C-alpha positions as CSV (number, residue, x, y, z in Angstrom):
1,M,-23.4,-40.1,-22.2
2,T,-20.6,-42.6,-22.6
3,D,-18.7,-43.7,-19.5
4,L,-14.9,-43.9,-19.8
5,V,-12.7,-45.8,-17.4
6,L,-9.1,-44.7,-16.9
7,R,-6.7,-47.2,-15.5
8,D,-3.2,-47.0,-14.2
9,I,-3.2,-43.2,-13.9
10,D,0.1,-41.9,-12.6
11,P,-0.3,-40.7,-9.0
12,V,1.3,-37.4,-9.8
13,L,-1.2,-36.8,-12.6
14,A,-4.1,-37.8,-10.4
15,E,-2.9,-35.3,-7.7
16,R,-2.7,-32.5,-10.3
17,I,-6.3,-33.3,-11.4
18,R,-7.4,-33.1,-7.8
19,K,-5.6,-29.8,-7.3
20,V,-7.3,-28.3,-10.4
21,A,-10.7,-29.5,-9.2
22,Q,-10.1,-28.1,-5.7
23,T,-8.8,-24.7,-7.0
24,N,-11.8,-24.3,-9.3
25,G,-14.4,-25.7,-6.9
26,W,-15.3,-28.5,-9.4
27,T,-15.9,-32.2,-8.9
28,V,-13.2,-34.5,-10.2
29,H,-15.6,-35.6,-12.9
30,Q,-16.2,-32.0,-14.1
31,T,-12.5,-31.3,-14.0
32,I,-11.6,-34.3,-16.1
33,L,-14.3,-33.4,-18.7
34,H,-13.0,-29.8,-18.8
35,L,-9.3,-30.9,-19.1
36,I,-10.2,-33.4,-21.9
37,E,-12.2,-30.7,-23.8
38,R,-9.4,-28.1,-23.4
39,G,-6.7,-30.6,-24.3
40,L,-8.6,-31.7,-27.4
41,Y,-9.1,-28.2,-28.5
42,A,-5.5,-27.3,-28.1
43,S,-4.2,-30.5,-29.8
44,E,-6.5,-30.0,-32.7
45,G,-5.0,-26.5,-33.2
46,G,-7.9,-24.6,-31.9
47,A,-5.8,-22.7,-29.5
48,L,-3.5,-21.5,-32.2
49,R,-6.0,-20.7,-35.0
50,F,-7.7,-17.5,-35.8
51,D,-10.9,-17.0,-37.8
52,G,-10.7,-15.0,-41.0
53,S,-11.3,-11.5,-39.4
54,E,-8.9,-12.2,-36.6
55,S,-6.2,-13.4,-39.0
56,D,-6.6,-10.2,-41.1
57,V,-6.3,-8.0,-38.0
58,M,-3.2,-9.9,-36.8
59,Q,-1.5,-9.6,-40.2
60,S,-2.3,-5.9,-40.3
61,A,-0.8,-5.5,-36.8
62,I,2.3,-7.4,-37.7
63,A,2.7,-5.4,-40.9
64,A,2.4,-2.1,-39.0
65,L,5.0,-3.3,-36.4
66,E,7.4,-4.2,-39.2
67,T,7.4,-0.6,-40.5
68,V,8.9,0.7,-37.2
69,P,12.3,2.1,-38.1
70,N,15.4,0.6,-36.6
71,D,16.7,2.6,-33.7
72,P,18.6,1.8,-30.5
73,G,15.3,2.0,-28.6
74,F,12.0,0.2,-28.5
75,S,11.9,-0.9,-32.1
76,L,14.6,-3.4,-31.4
77,I,12.4,-5.3,-29.0
78,G,11.8,-8.8,-30.4
79,R,14.2,-8.3,-33.4
80,V,16.8,-10.9,-34.1
81,G,20.4,-9.7,-33.8
82,G,22.7,-8.3,-31.3
83,A,22.4,-5.1,-29.4
84,P,23.7,-2.0,-31.1
85,P,27.3,-1.1,-30.2
86,A,27.6,1.0,-27.1
87,T,28.7,4.6,-27.6
88,A,31.5,6.1,-25.7
89,P,30.6,8.5,-22.9
90,M,31.0,12.1,-23.9
91,D,33.6,14.2,-22.1
92,E,32.0,17.5,-23.1
93,P,28.4,18.6,-22.9
94,P,26.4,18.4,-26.2
95,T,26.8,21.2,-28.7
96,G,24.5,24.1,-28.2
97,F,24.5,23.8,-24.4
98,D,24.9,27.1,-22.7
99,P,25.6,26.9,-19.0
100,N,24.7,30.6,-18.6
101,E,21.3,30.0,-20.2
102,L,20.7,27.2,-17.7
103,A,21.7,29.4,-14.8
104,R,19.3,32.2,-16.1
105,F,16.5,29.6,-16.4
106,I,17.0,28.3,-12.8
107,D,17.1,31.9,-11.5
108,S,13.7,32.6,-13.2
109,V,11.9,29.7,-11.6
110,P,9.6,31.0,-8.8
111,V,10.4,29.7,-5.3
112,G,8.7,29.9,-1.9
113,G,6.0,32.5,-1.7
114,K,6.3,33.4,-5.4
115,L,4.9,30.1,-6.5
116,G,1.5,30.3,-8.3
117,G,1.9,34.1,-8.9
118,R,1.8,35.0,-5.2
119,E,4.3,37.4,-3.8
């Protein structure tokens, strides 16, 4: 294996390398090799490239997400543009709401000893 000599390493960088080594339980030599390998992989685009099947799956997922209809909820996550305009609070309950029906429902809910069909 070829030996490499690094000169004039910034002390902050050297300390960061030592911390990575200590955190992972590696020697400084192992750490530098690992960091060089990972750095080369990332700089060559390996960290951002997909193989053919992964690319197809990613494109399918993106296409499926693009079909989510626009609404004021979750489909706006990640979309460009402002938030939908806020709606004014309603002064009256929604149409079709019957307070008497709600009272009858509440009265029909079993309580105490009647729970679970017991009397």
